[in-house]
N, C-alpha and C positions, 0 to 999 in steps of 0.2 A: 503493500499499500504507500509506503514511504516512497518508493522508487516513481510510482505513478504521479505524486505530487511532486515531486522534484523534476520528473520530466515536464510537469504541467509549466512549473515554475520557470524553467529553462527557456521555455518558448515564448513568455509574457515580454513585453516591450517594457522596461523600466519608466520610459516616459509617459507610460498610460496607466500608472497606478492611480486607481480612484481614490478620490478625495471624499471623506465624510462630510466635509464644509458643502458641496455643492448644492444649490437650493438651501441653504441654511444661512443663517446671519453670520456675518463675518466677525471672526473673535475679536473681543475688545482688547485695546491697549492703550496706554498712554506712554509715549517715549519721547525723551529729548531729541529735538531736531538736530542734524549733524552740524548745519551751519548756526545756528542759536539755541545752545543748550537751555536757554531761559523760556523757551516755547516748548511745548509739548506737541505732538503730533497723535492724533486718534483716527479711527474709521469714522466717528461722528464728523469730523471737519468735513467730510466729503459727501454725506448724505445729500440727495438730491441732484448728483451727478453721478455718471458712469465713469469709474477708475480704475486704474490698474495698480496692483501692489506687487514690486518686482523685488525680490529677494536678491541681495548680491553683496560681494564683498571683493575688496581690493586685492586679496591673495586667491581669488578663484580665476583660473585660466579659462574657463568656459564663460564667465560673465565679459572676460576681454572679449571673446568671441561673438557674443551677442549685443554688444555696445553700440556698434554702429546702427544697428537694426533698432536699438531704442531711440538713438538719436534720431533716426528718419521717423519713427512714430512720433517724437516729441514735436518736430518739425510740422508734420502734418496737423498737431493739435486737434487731435480727435477725442481725446481723453486725456485727463492728465494721469502722469506715471508718478507715483508715490514709492520712493526706495524704502526698503528695509535693510539696512546696512546690518548685516549678519555675523556675529563673532568677529568682529574687525576691531583695529585701534583707530580711533575718529581722526587722528592725524593722517595715517595711511590714506583712510578712505578720502579724504578731502585733497591730499595730494594726486590720488589718482583721478578724481573727478576734475581737476585742473588740467592734468596732463591730456586726459582724453575727451573733454568735453562732458557737461552735466545734463542729461535727460530728464533728469527728475525735477517736478515742480517742488519736492520737498523730500528729504531724507531723514527717517527716524533711526536713531542707534539703537540697536539691539546687541549690546557688548556681551551678554553672558547667554544669547540663544534663547530665553525663555518664551518670548513672544514667537520665536520661529516654530518652537516646539507645540505652542497653542493652536498655529495654524497648520500644523502637520508637515512642517517643512523636512524633506528627506536630506536634501543638500542644496548648495547654490550652483545657478541661479534657478529661481521659480518665478512664475507669474501667475497671478490670480486677476480675474476680471470681476468686479463688483459691481450690482447696478445700483440705481438710483435709492433704494429702499436699504441698501447696506447688504445685499444677499449675494452670497458668492456664486457666480454663475459658470465659471471656468477656471481650470487649473492646468497650466502647462509646466511639467518637470523637464528641467535642462536649458539651454540655451535658446531662443527663439531665433528662427530664421526667417528671412525675407518671405519666403514661400509660405511658413507658419502665420507669419504677420498677415498679408494680404490674402490667405484662404481661409483663415480661422479667426483670428482675433480681430480686426477690423469689421469684418461683416457682423460677427456677434456683438461687438461695441455699438455699431450702426443700428443694429436691430434693437439693442436693449435702449439705445435714445430715443427712438422712434416709437417704444412701447413704455410710454411713461406712466404705467398703470402703478 
């Protein structure tokens, strides 16, 4: 029996791990902003808008791979991208964004990774799409590619923006 489960598990795509948060309220948090630690960020700050939460770190090689895609998305101004800087040093994160460009409307600092755990983060990068009511509608594990952005994320964001229910 164990061999059957192992065989099934090896055929699964790790980027398609189901999230228990899909169609449920986004987990709450209140964390300091990377660029202004006197200001806290929380999901309530974005109620009424469709937004993305992108979990990233300066030490993450895959985050660097998706960074240009996030900058393209930010330029299109379809939805705010909020960063969750995960298990990183704030100074390293700020330098990384200064060097590569900052696609985030804001980034929250999750130094100990507790908020990432609350959101069910397996590793970085991960991206969530949250609707106007604060409901998680999509989770992408791994770096977003231009193809994924244009085939899945942008159409979903546009659909959610039209459905202001």
